[in-house]
C-alpha positions as CSV (number, residue, x, y, z in Angstrom):
1,X,68.4,99.2,49.3
2,X,66.1,97.7,52.0
3,X,65.9,94.0,52.4
4,X,62.6,92.4,52.2
5,X,61.3,90.2,55.2
6,X,60.3,86.6,54.5
7,X,57.0,85.8,55.6
8,X,57.1,83.2,58.2
9,X,54.4,81.1,59.7
10,X,54.4,80.2,63.5
11,X,53.1,76.8,63.9
12,X,52.2,74.1,61.5
13,X,53.0,74.7,57.8
14,X,52.7,71.2,56.6
15,X,50.4,68.3,57.6
16,X,50.0,64.8,56.2
17,X,46.2,64.8,57.4
18,X,43.8,64.9,54.5
19,X,41.3,67.2,56.2
20,X,43.9,69.7,57.4
21,X,43.1,73.3,56.6
22,X,45.7,75.8,57.7
23,X,44.3,79.4,58.6
24,X,46.5,82.4,59.0
25,X,45.8,84.0,62.4
26,X,46.2,87.5,60.8
27,X,43.1,86.6,58.4
28,X,40.5,86.9,61.1
29,X,37.1,88.3,59.9
30,X,35.8,91.5,61.1
31,X,33.1,91.6,63.7
32,X,29.8,92.8,62.4
33,X,28.9,96.3,63.6
34,X,26.3,96.4,66.2
35,X,23.3,98.8,65.7
36,X,23.7,102.1,67.5
37,X,21.0,101.2,70.0
38,X,22.9,98.1,71.1
39,X,26.4,99.9,71.5
40,X,27.5,100.6,75.1
41,X,30.1,103.4,74.8
42,X,32.1,105.0,77.6
43,X,33.3,108.6,77.3
44,X,36.2,109.6,79.7
45,X,39.1,112.1,80.0
46,X,42.7,110.9,80.1
47,X,45.9,112.6,80.4
48,X,48.4,109.5,81.2
49,X,51.4,109.3,79.0
50,X,50.5,112.4,77.0
51,X,52.8,115.0,78.6
52,X,49.9,116.5,80.5
53,X,47.6,117.1,77.7
54,X,44.0,116.2,78.0
55,X,42.2,114.0,75.6
56,X,38.7,112.5,75.3
57,X,38.4,108.8,74.9
58,X,35.5,106.9,73.6
59,X,35.7,103.2,74.4
60,X,33.7,100.2,74.0
61,X,32.9,100.4,70.3
62,X,32.0,96.9,68.7
63,X,32.2,96.6,64.9
64,X,34.3,97.1,61.8
65,X,37.3,99.3,61.8
66,X,35.8,101.3,58.9
67,X,32.7,102.1,60.9
68,X,34.9,103.1,63.9
69,X,36.8,105.5,61.7
70,X,33.7,106.9,60.3
71,X,32.2,107.7,63.7
72,X,35.6,109.3,64.8
73,X,35.6,111.4,61.7
74,X,32.1,112.6,62.5
75,X,33.1,113.5,66.1
76,X,36.1,115.3,65.1
77,X,34.4,117.3,62.6
78,X,31.7,118.3,65.0
79,X,34.2,119.2,67.8
80,X,36.6,120.9,65.3
81,X,39.7,119.2,66.5
82,X,42.1,116.2,65.7
83,X,42.1,112.7,66.9
84,X,42.5,109.1,65.9
85,X,40.7,105.8,65.8
86,X,42.1,102.4,66.4
87,X,41.8,99.2,68.6
88,X,38.0,99.9,69.2
89,X,38.8,103.4,70.7
90,X,38.5,106.9,69.6
91,X,40.8,109.5,70.9
92,X,39.7,113.2,70.4
93,X,42.2,115.9,71.3
94,X,41.0,118.3,74.2
95,X,38.2,118.3,76.7
96,X,35.1,117.5,74.8
97,X,33.7,115.0,77.2
98,X,30.2,116.6,77.4
99,X,30.0,117.7,73.8
100,X,30.8,114.1,72.7
101,X,28.4,112.7,75.3
102,X,25.5,114.7,73.9
103,X,26.4,114.0,70.1
104,X,26.5,110.2,70.7
105,X,23.1,110.4,72.6
106,X,21.7,112.2,69.6
107,X,23.0,109.5,67.1
108,X,21.3,106.9,69.3
109,X,24.1,105.3,71.3
110,X,24.0,104.2,74.8
111,X,26.6,106.4,76.5
112,X,28.1,106.4,79.9
113,X,30.3,109.2,81.3
114,X,33.2,108.1,83.3
115,X,35.2,110.2,85.7
């Protein structure tokens, strides 16, 4: 049976101040998603730390994680390949730089091709 970890708070847990309000750093609100026209995305190819395999990266997305995942899902479906989305970055397996560039332009994003 696995032991359960106790939740610990780094920093102040108790204060005698009347106006003290503790906020957990993990409970940060999501950023509002910018409209497509205001997004500045960068599309590039990468093969570092991937055993020589080429992947297409889309960087610079500003917004909620759900919107990032939905955009990644759309790109993966239109390219017919796998990929992932996390930390404001979309990773698409394979060399689809030009195709993704064109798709994002059609969706109304400001896109810059790097490399």
